[in-house]
N, C-alpha and C positions, 0 to 999 in steps of 0.2 A: 504494500500500500504506500510505503514511503517513496518507492520509485515512481509510482503513478502520479504523485504530487509534484514531481520535478518538471521543469520546462524541457520536455523531451524533444522539442523542435530545435533546441540550441545544440550546435555541434560541440561546443565546449562541455556541456552537460553530458552529452552522449560519450564523449571521450573519457571524461572522468568516471562515468558509469562503467565503461569497459575496463578501465584500470582498476576500479574498485571491485569489480567482479573477478577479474583474472587473479588478482593478488591473493585473496583467500583460497581460491581454487588451487593455486600452485602451493600455497602454504599447507593446506590440508592434505592433498594427495602427495605432494613432494615430501612433507614431513612424515607421513606414514611410510612412504617408500624408503626414506633415509633411516627411520627408526627400525624398520624391519631388517635392514641390512647392516647398520652401524652400531646399534645398541646391543651390547653383549647379552645373551640369554633370552632375547625377545622371541626369536624363532623357535627355540626349544620350549619355551613356556607356552607358546601357541600350540605346538604339537602335543604337549602334555595335557592341555585343556580340551583336546578332542578335535581341534581344527586340523585341516590338512588331509582328511580322509578322501575328499572328492577331488583334490588337486593340491598344488604346491602351497605351502603356508606363505611363501614369499609373494604370492599373488594377492594376499589379503589387503594389500595397500590400494588396490584399484579394482579387483574383481571378486565375484562371489563364488568362484570355482572351488575355493578352499572350504566352503561351507559358511555357516553363520554361528555366532557365539552362543554357547549354551552355558547355563549356570551363572554364577556371580563372580567368577574369577576376573581379576584385573588384567590378566595376561593379554586380553584382546583389545585393550585400550589403544595401542599404537596402530591398530588396523583402521582403514578408511573404506572398507569394502561396502558395497551397496546394502542398505537396510541394516547395517550393524549398529547405527545410532550412537556411534562413538563420537567424541569431541571432534576429532580430525575429520570424520565423515560429515558431520553437520557443518563444520566450517567450509569444507570443500564444496559441498552441495549448495550452500548458500551463495558461495562465489559463482558457481555455475549458473544458479538461478538469476543472479544479477547480470552476468556477462551475456547470457543468451539473448535477452531483449536488445542489448546494445548491438550485438552481431546481426540480429534481424533488422533493426533500424538501418544499419549500414548496408545490408544486402538489398532492402527494398528501395533505398535511396539511390544506389548506384546501378542497380540492375532492373530496368523497367520490365523485362520479361519475367523476372522473379516476382515482381510486385503483382503482375497479372496472375501468376500461378498461386500466389499466396492470398488472393482475394477472398476465398472462402474462410480462411483462418482469420483474416482481418475483419470480415463480417461478423464472425462469432465473437471476436474480441470486443466489438462495439456493443455487444449485448451479452456480456459474460454472465450476469446474474440469470438471464433467461436460459443460457446454456447449462448452468449449474442446476437450476430447477428441472430442466428437461432430463438431465442425467439422473436425478433422484427419482423422478416420475417413471423413467424408462426402466429403472431397476439396475442393480449392480451386475447382473448376469449378462446384460447386453454388451456386445463388443464396443469398445470406446470409439472405433472408427464410425460405426453406425450412429452413435450418439452425436459425434462431431458433425457428421454429414447432415443429420436431421436438424441440428442447431444452425448449421450454415444455411440450409434451405429456409428455415424459419426466419433467420436474420435478413435474408434477401427478400422474402415474400411478405413479411409482416413487420415492416418498420413503421413506426417505432413501437416499443414494447412497454407495457405498464410496469414491468419489473425493473427496467433500467431507466432511472430518472434522468440521466444525462442524454437520453435519446430523443427528448422533445415531447414525449407523451405527457399529457397533463390529466390529473384527476378532475372530475367535474366538467361543467360546460366550458366550451372554448372561450377565451377572453374576448 
C-alpha cells in the first residue's frame, strides 16, 4: 500500500523503487547463500534437522528442493527457501515484491508491444478489489488463470465497479 501512494509517474521515484526492491532481495537471498556456504556447521545442522532428503541442503538458500523446515529447530534460520518464512526469506521476498512493479513500469514504458500484451493485467489492476472479491466468490479450487481471465473480462466489460472507489463509480444518484 505504501508503494501505491508514491508518485509512480516520476522516473526518479521508479528508480528509487527499483533500488529499494533489489537491495533487500540481494541481501536476503545472497545472505542465505553466503550463510549456507561460509558459516561453519550450518549445512550439517540443516541435514541433522531433516532437511536435504529431497535435494541438496545447499539449495535451501533459493529453492525448495531440499524440503521445508519441520519442528522448532533454529538450524533452518539461514535458509531463504520459498515458504520457509525465515527472516532472510521474508526480507528477500519483500524486495522482490517491491522490484517487480518497478520492472513492469519500465517494461510497459519502453516496450509498446509489451504494454498491449499486458493490457488484461493492467485492466485487472485498475479494479483489484473486484478481482479479489471474484477470487473469493469463485472459490479456492478454481485455477488462478481462470480467475484472472474472468476478472480481466469483467474489468473491460463492466467499468466502473462499485467495489473500486477510484474507478469513478458513485453511490446514489449521479451528481
